[in-house]
N, C-alpha and C positions, 0 to 999 in steps of 0.2 A: 578715688581712693587716696591719692596724694594729698588732697586737702584735709584728710583726717590725721595726718602726721603733725605732731607737736614737738616742742622743745622739751617737754616733760620726760623724765626718766622712765624707763620701762618698769612697771610695777612687779614684773616677774624676776627682775634682777635684785640681788641683795644690795643693801645699802653699803657704800664704801667703808663706813665706820665699822660695820659688822665684819667685813672682810679683813680689815686691818686688825681688829681685835682677835679674830680667829688665827690669823697668821702669827701674831705676837705670842699667843698661847702655845702654838706649835713650836715656834722658835725657842721659847723659854725652856721647853723640855730638852732642847739640844745644847743649851748653854751650860758651861761648867758652874759648879756651886760658887756662890759669892765668897770672895776671900774674907777671912775673919781678922786679918791683920795686914800690915803693909808689905809683908814678904810673900808675894803671890806669884812668883816666877813659875811655879809648877802649873799654873792655870793658863799660861800663854803658849802659843805654838813655839816650837824650838827656834831660837834665833831672832824672835820678834822683839824682845826686850833688849835694847842696846845699852842703856846706861841709866844710872841713878846718880844725878849730880846735885850736890848741895851748894848753894851760893847764899851766904849771909843767913844761914838757918832756914832757907827756903828750899824745899825739895822739888826737883824737876826730873820727871821720868821721860826717857826717850824711847819711843817705839818706832820701829821701821823694819821692813823686809830688806834683804840684801839687794833685791831688784830696785827698790826705791832709793837706797843709798847710792847705787850705781848711776841711776838717773840724775840724782843731785850732783854727783861728782862730775858728770858730763855737761851740766847746765852752765851757761855763761852768766846768768843772773838768777838770784833767788828772791822770791817775794814771800814775806812772812806775815802771817796773821796770828794774833794772840787771842787766846781764850781767857777772858777775865773772870768767868764764873765756872765753877765745877758743876757739871751736869751729871 
């Protein structure tokens, strides 16, 4: 019987792509409506939006929970990664 086992996936199980699609469709119903302008603070959990900073006509939005800010305040070193594209 063990010699019948293969590395192939079980045909009775759904494909991972189908599971991901179903999960995204369900989560989409729980998401707030997309903001229609750049003033979207009412769509965020209370206290999550920390600052709207403009430097040389470039807008930077700062998001963090108070717990995350406390962790940063206690850290000896910060390592930063930049997002170069908007997703």
